N, C-alpha and C positions, 0 to 999 in steps of 0.2 A: 374313574371312566368306569363305563356302564352297559351293558345290553341286555334286551328284555327279549323274551318270546311269547307274544300274546296275539291271539285275533278276537274279532269282533263277537258279542255277546260273553258268554260264561269266560271262554279263554283268556281273554283279555285281562280277566279279574285275578289269573293266576301266571301272572308275568313271572319268567323265568331270565334272570338278571346276572351279568356276570360283572366283577367289579376288579380293581387294582388293587395290589399291593403296595404300601406308602413306606417310606423310610427315608432319613435324612438326605438333604442333597443341597444344590444351589440354587441361585436365583437367576431367571433369564429374564434380561432385561428386555423390553418391546419399545420399538420406537414410536413416534406419532405416526398416524394412519389414518385414510379417509373413512366414512362409513361406507359399508358394504352395499353395491348396486349391483343390479343384475344386466346382463349383458343383452344387446340386441340379439335377436334371433335365437334364443335360448332354448336348446334343442329338448329341455328336459321340462319345460314348462307345463306340458300337458299331464306329464305324470306326476310333478308337484302338486297341481289341481287335483287329481284323482286322489292323491295321498288326503290331501286337505279335507275332500269330499268325505272319505271313509270316516277321518277323526271326527269331523262334524256329527255324521250319523252316529258314533260311537257315544258323544258328547249329549246327543238327544235322549239315548238309551240312558244315560246316567243323570237326567236333567233332577235338579234338588238335591243330590248325594255331594258328598265330597270328592267325589271321582267327575263330576263335570267341569270340562276344559273352558277355560277362558276364551272369548272370541278374539280379543285381542292378542293371546298366546300363538292363536291358531293364524291370525293374521301374519304374525312373524314368522311362521314356520312356512308359510307361503312364500315368504320371500328369501329364506335363509337357503345357499344352494348346498344341500347335503351331500350332492355328489362332490363338492369338493373335499368333502371331509371323509371320503373312503379313499382306499385304493384303486388304482385305474383297472382293476382286475374285477372289480366289485361296482362299477359304476353303473352298468345295467340294471342293477339290482337298488341301486340307492334310495328309492322312492316306494319299495317296500314296506310295508308296516311292520320290520324285524329288524332284530340287531343284525350286524354286518361286522366280520373280521375286518381289522386293522392292521395284523401284526401283532407280533409279540405276546402272543394268547390273550391277546384284549379285542373289545368288540367297541361300536358304535352303537348306543342305545337305540333300542326301538323307538321312533317317532312319538307314540302314544307315551310311554314311558316321559320321556323327556317335556312333550306338553304337558302330562298332569304334572311333572315335579315344578315345573316352572310357573303352573297354574297355583301350586299350592303357595311356593315361595313368594309370589305376588310382587315380583320387581317392578320398581317405580323409576321414573327419571331422576337421578342424582342420588339416588341410596348404593349402599356397598354392599356385596353380594360376594361371599366366600363361595367357593366352588371346591370341593375336595374329590379329586380324580379328573383331570382335563381331559385324557384321551386323545381323540383326534381334533378337540375343540369345537366340536359343534355345539354342546351344552352352554359354553362358555358365550359363542357367537351369539345363540340365543337370547341369552341373559343380557350380552351388549346392546342387541338391537331393542331391548326394553330402556335403553339409556340409561342403563346403571352402570357403576363402575365396579367392576369385577375383577376378584382377586381369585386365581384357579393354581391349585396343587396337583403336580402328578409326579409319580416316582420312576417311569420308566423312560430313562432317559432320550433314547432315540424318538418317542412317542413326543414327550415335551417339548424335544428340538424342532420337531415338524409342526407341533400345534401352536407355537410362537411363531413361525413361519407363515402360518394360514393366517394366525389372529394380530398379524401387523398391521391389516387393515384397519383394526379398532385402535382408537388411541385410549381407550376406556378400559381397557383389559391389561393386567400383568400378572405373569405366570411364574411360578415357582416350583422346583423339584424339592420335596418334603415329607415329613411324616405328617400326613391329615389329620392324626388324632388330636395334636396340637395345636391345629389351627393354623393362624397368621396374626399373632399378637401384635406384631406393629401397627396393623392397620385395622386392629379393633377398635369399637365395636362395631358389629356389622348388622345392617338391617335385615339381612336374611342369609342362610346357609344351607346350601346343597350339597348332601353327602351321597356318593354314588358308590358305598360297600358297605356291608353289614357289621354292626359293632353289637357286639355281646349286650351292651348298655349304652346310653348316652354318655360320650365322651365328657367330663365335666369342663375340660378346658373350652370344648366349642360352646357350652352351655354359659360358661363366664364370658365368651367374646359375642356373644349376642346382645344386641339393643335391647332395653325394654320396651315392649311393643314389638319386638321381632318376632322371625319365624325360621325354624328351621325344617329340613324334610331330611328324613335319615330312616334306613332301614335298620330295623334293630332285632334281633334272635341270635340263639345259641347254637342253631343249626342251620343246615339248606333247608329243612323242611318245618321250622318253627318260626318264622320271620316274617313282619309287618312292616308296611311302611307306614311311619307315623308323621303326623305333624305336631312340632313341639312348637308352642309360643310361651313367649314370656311377657307377663303385663308389665304395668309402669311401677309398680312395686318390687320388681324382679321375682315372682312367684312364677312357675314352670307348670303347666299343664300339657298334657298330651292327647292326640286322637288317633286313631287306628283307622287307617285308608283303605288298604288294599294287601292282601296277602301276597308275598314276592320270594325271591329265591336270589339273592345275592351272595358274591363271593365274600366271603369274611373280611373283615377290615384288620389290617397287622399295623405293628406299632404301637406307639404309646409306652406303658410301663410294663 
């Protein structure tokens, strides 16, 4: 799970992101569920529309760059009820373009960061997507709305249980508590992997679980001040190339060897 603090223009390029600490755990099975729909008389509709307008304006500023947001992703954010993925005390702030606390020292990511990482992951219907860091479940919901099959891992057990309940509406999401460094080998290979904690280097198990032609979005850096959001692509022959997207500041990924 991650959060980011960025605003329009220069500041949104210096996103400050918090992410979870990962360790071994158990699987949380999810039952069959219906596709998410918006209730009639949605009192947050105006706020959500204003947020999407702000994100579209940022995307126009970034036209022609790796930071330009996919309009299809913005359409997904326009219908996912972010207020349902934050504590009741934060619902009034749910559609501000910033991270919010969700308890246990964790945050829900800034909408811009969610949109950007989803754009870079490029989820498509029927694809298998691995997310490391479920948090409140918001990013998983966005990926699920793209009709991908989502496998998501979270370390903080209370958050994982809460997210599992929220995500029951999606039959295409499975959640697990575990060490994200090692991915989810049983369901590999994945068309895309979204990592929301900074690793000192790209974890080899995740590269191995990425399908040829697949994409990984991951922050990499050895300290809070030298991290970069990377797009990692594996070609058909298994060769890997990386592209720098955005300076970020994430909580370090723990676990692994």
